[in-house]
N, C-alpha and C positions, 0 to 999 in steps of 0.2 A: 504494500500500500504506500502510495506516495506520501511524503511527509507534509507537503504543502496543504493537503486536504485536512490535516489536523483532526482526523477521525480516530486515530489510534488511542486506545486507552489501556493502561496496564491492568493486568488481572488482579481483581480484588476479592475473588471468591475464597472459599475455605481451602486451606492448605493441608496436604497430607502430613500426618505426624512424621517427624524425622525418623523415628525408629522403625516405621513400617514402610519406608520408601523402597526398601530392597524387594518388597513383595510385588511392586508394580511390574518390573521386567518378568518376574516369575509368572505373573498372570498371563502375559502374552505368550510366554513359552508354552504354558499349558494349553492355550488356545491352538497353537500350532501343532502340538502333539495330538490334540483331540481330532485333528483332521486326518490322522493316519489310521486307516481302518485296521491295518495289521497290528499296530501297537495296541489299539483298543481291544481287539480280540485276544491278543496275547495276555494283556493285563487281566481281562476277565477269566482267561483260562487259568491264571495263577491262583484264582480263588476256589478252584475245584477241590484242591486238596484240603483247605480249611473246612469247606462244607462237608467233605467226606469225613474228616476227623470229628466234626460236630455230630454228624449222624452216628458215628461209631460210639461216641460218648453217650448219646441218647440211648442207643441200642443196649449198651451194657447195663443201663439202669431201668430197662423196660422188660420185665419178665414175660409179659404176655406176648410181646413181639418176638422174644427168643423162642418161646414155645411154638408160635406160629411158623417161624422159620426153621424149627427143629434144630436149634443150636444150643449146645450146652454151655452154660455160663463160664465154666472153668476152662473152656477152649479159647476164650477170648483173651486178648492181650490186656494186661493191667494198665489202667490210666495212671502212670507214674512218671518219674523223671525221664525214663527212656522214651516214653510216648511223646513227650513234648520236645525232647532232643531230636527225635526223628522228624517231627513236624518242622522244626526250625531248620534242620539240615536240608531238607528237600526244598523248602521255600527259599532258602539262601542260594541254592543253585539256580533257581529260576530268577532270583534277583540279580545274579551275576549276568545272565544273558540279557536281561532288560537293561542293565547298566551299559553293557557293550553296544546295545542298539541306540540308546538315548544319549549317553554321556559324551561321546566324541563330537556330537554336533552342538554342544552348548556354547563353547567359546570360539572354536575355530572359524565359524562364519563371521563373527565380529572382527577377528584379527585379519581375516582374508579381505574383508571389505573396509578396513580402517574405521570401524564403527566404535571401537573402544574410546577414542578421544571424545566422541559425541556423548557418551555416557558420563565420562569424567569431567566434561566441561560444565556439567550441572552440579548442584549440591549433592554429589553422589561419590562416595569414596571408593577406593579399590576394594576395601574390605566389604563394603555393601554390594559391590558388583559380584564378588566371589560368593557372598552369601545368597544373592539372588539366584545365581546359577546352581549352587549347591542345594538350595531349598527345594528345587524341583526333584532332585534325586532323593533327598531326605523324605519328601512327602510320598513319592511313589513307592520307595522301598519300605518305608514304615507301614504303608497300607498292605504290604505283602508279608511282612515278617512279624514284628512284635505286636502290632495292633490286633490282627486276628488271633495271635497266640494268647494274648491276655483275655480276649473274649472267650476263647476255648477254656482257659483257666477258670474264669468266672462261671462259665456254664457247668464245668465239672464240679466246682465248689458248691454251686446251687443244687445240683442233682445229688451229690454225695452227702452233703450236710455234715452234721457231727463235727463241725469245726475244721473240715478238711482244708479249706482255703487258708485259715490262720496257721495251720500246722505245716503248710507247704509254701510259705511265702518265698522260700529260696527259689522255687521254680519260677515264680512271677518275676523276681528281680533278675534271675539269670536270663529269662526270655528278653527282657527289656535291655539290660546292659550288654548281653551278648549280641543282640541284633544291632544295637547302636554302634558297637565297636566295628562290626562287619560293614555296616552302612557307611560309616565315616571313612574306612579304608577304601571301599569302592569309590566313594564320591571324590576323595582327594586324588586317587589314581586317575579316574576318568577325566577330571578337570585338568590335571597337569598334562596328561597326554593330549587332550583337546587343545590346550594352549600351545604346545610345542610341535604338534603334528597337525598341519592344516588339512590334510587329506583324510576325510572321515573314515573310509574303510581301513586305512593303515592304522589309524589310532585305535579302532576297534580290535584289529588283529594284535596290536601291541599289548592291549589289556589281557588278551588270552596268553600272550607270551610271558607277561609278568607273572602270571599265576602258574602256568604249566612248564614253560621252558626253564624259568628260574628254579622251579622245583626239581627238574631233571639235573641241572647243574649242582644243586645242593646234594642230591642223592649220589652223584658222581664223586663229589668231595668226600662224602661219608665213606664210600667204598675205597677210594684211593688212600685216604689218610686214616682210615679205621677210627672215625670219630662220629659224633652225633651232632656237632655244631653246624654242619652243613644245612640242617633243617632251618636255620635262621634265614635262608634264602627261599624257603617254602612257605608262602603266605597261607596256604590251606592248613599246613601243620601248625603254624603260629596261632591261627584262629582256633583250630581244634584244641590246642593246649589251653588257651584262655577259656574256651567253653567247658572243657573238662574240669577246670578249677571252679567255674561259676556254678555248674550244675552238680558238682561233686559226684560225677558219674562218668566212667570211661566210655568213649565213643567206640563201641565194639561192633554193634550190629544195628539194624534198622535201615529203612530206605534212604534216610538222609545222612547217615553216618559215614558212608564210604568216602565222600569228598573230604571229610575232616577227621578221618580215622587216625588215632595215635597208636603206633606199633609198640607193643610191650618191649621194654628194655631200651628203647630209643628216646625216652622222654627227655625233654630239656626243661630247665627250671622255669617256673611260671613267670618270675620276674624278668627273665631274659626274653620271653615272648612278648610281655608288655613293653619292654624297652625297645625291642625291634619294631613293633607296630607303631609305637610313638615316634621312632626315628623316621619311619616311612612317611608318616603324616607330616612331620617337620620338613622333610626333604621336598615333598610335594608342595607344601606351602611356600618354601623358598623358590621353587621353580615358577610357581604362579606369580610371586612377587617380582621376579626378574622379567617375566614376559608381559604382564598386564601393566601398561604405563599410559599416561596421557599423551605422550608423543613418542615417536619412533625415530631413533637416531640411526641413519644409514651411513656406514663408513665405506 
């Protein structure tokens, strides 16, 4: 609008609260993701296992349904720590594939099209930019892991009664903390790879490489040096070590335990697993800090 018309007026409407501004870009990302039919169907498919687990919990507490199906109650699996471990293990594997599909496209388009300076030219810090991108993964992965898990925990506590929920609070805390550790690791890795690798398919492939190729190198180190510290390169092993400590139950069997199984005699200290995971998050944060800037210096 030409200045001489003098019709321009500054915006005097309500302002978004400063602490919620990082949610504005996240809202538009969700709108873009919602247009993907494949992503929508895949996300809905990830809810099949929680629904099946809820049906199984209901079945174990319904004698009439067991008699109708001619199933003996003692043949059913117990609703215990192993049940919730298996649930979380399988959902976490699905969360990994969802991250490999969504994560690489969160930052790389902004860097490829020089859009990051447009974000940071506004009252929007680099931390808020990263939080905006990470909140997308946090929301999606939480809806797949700990949120349905706690719903199953509450459902079991309601049907079981007799103070079951109060006696097994360790399961609830392990579901939440274990899920959040896994989600943060996936989110940091996906954002760091998206920032440094602008080609989305390559970034997704590198996420698989970080988990599986690095695990192969770690196993090779263990075989050559006759040690167990090579597992520090195996993210699945590190997460499994943390989960074993949180649930106080070894990951030996179950549909979700294979990906995070801890071999007997090759355990590493829990503090070492926590330190390694924390170091990975710190490295990813440093990589993001190096790449996300308001201007780009070309030498």
